[in-house]
N, C-alpha and C positions, 0 to 999 in steps of 0.2 A: 101624314099618319102612316105608321108602319102596318104592313099586312101580317095577319096572324098565320102562324105555321100550323098546318093541319097534320094529324097523325100519319096519314098516308105519305105526305111529303117527308116526314121524319124517317119513316121506314124505308122509303126509296133512297134517301141520302145515306142512311146507315148501311143498307145493303150494298150500295155503290162504293162506299168507303171500305167496307170489308172485302169486297172483290178486288180492290186495289192492293190489299195487304194479304198476300197468300200465306204469310207466316202466322196468322191468327186462326183460331177456330178450335172446335172441340176435338176434331180428329188429331190435330197437332198436339193438343194438350195431352190426349191419351197416349200418343206415341212418345211424347217426352217423359211420361211416367214409366213407360215400359222399356225404352231404349236409352242408351248412353247419348250424350249430346253429339251433334254433328261436328266433325272436324272442319274448321273453316279453310284449312290449307289443302284438303283433299275431299271436296264435297261429294264425289261420286263413290266414295268408300262406303261399304255397307255398315250400318249401325248395329252394335251388338246389344243383346238383352242385358238389363241390369240384374245383378244377382238377387236382389230382394224380390223382384218380380218373379223370377224363376222359382225361388223358394215358396212364394205365395201360391203359384200355380201348382207346385208339387203338393203342398199341404191341402189345397182344395181338391185336387185329384185323388189324394189318399182318402180324404174324408168321404168323397163320393163313392169310392171303391168299397170302403168299409160299410157304408150305409147300404149299398146294393148287396154286398155279401151277406150281411146279417139279416136284411129284410126280405130278400128274394131267394138267395141260394140256400141258406140254412132252413128257411121256412118250408121250402119245397121238399126237403128230405125227411 
């Protein structure tokens, strides 16, 4: 008769399997959204930001600046 696998054993196996694969994970997924893919022929080269990410950061920064200006700067005068 086969032994049942307990949830703790499954979590331990999953964590061990993920530690063997350093290319997986939330951090790598976020970096892949923000940065261009790594060049396999020169892995030490720095990755550059994607243009869409920079536009998004600029729009969010502009929206925050406009919000702060109209709600705190103009209201104080």
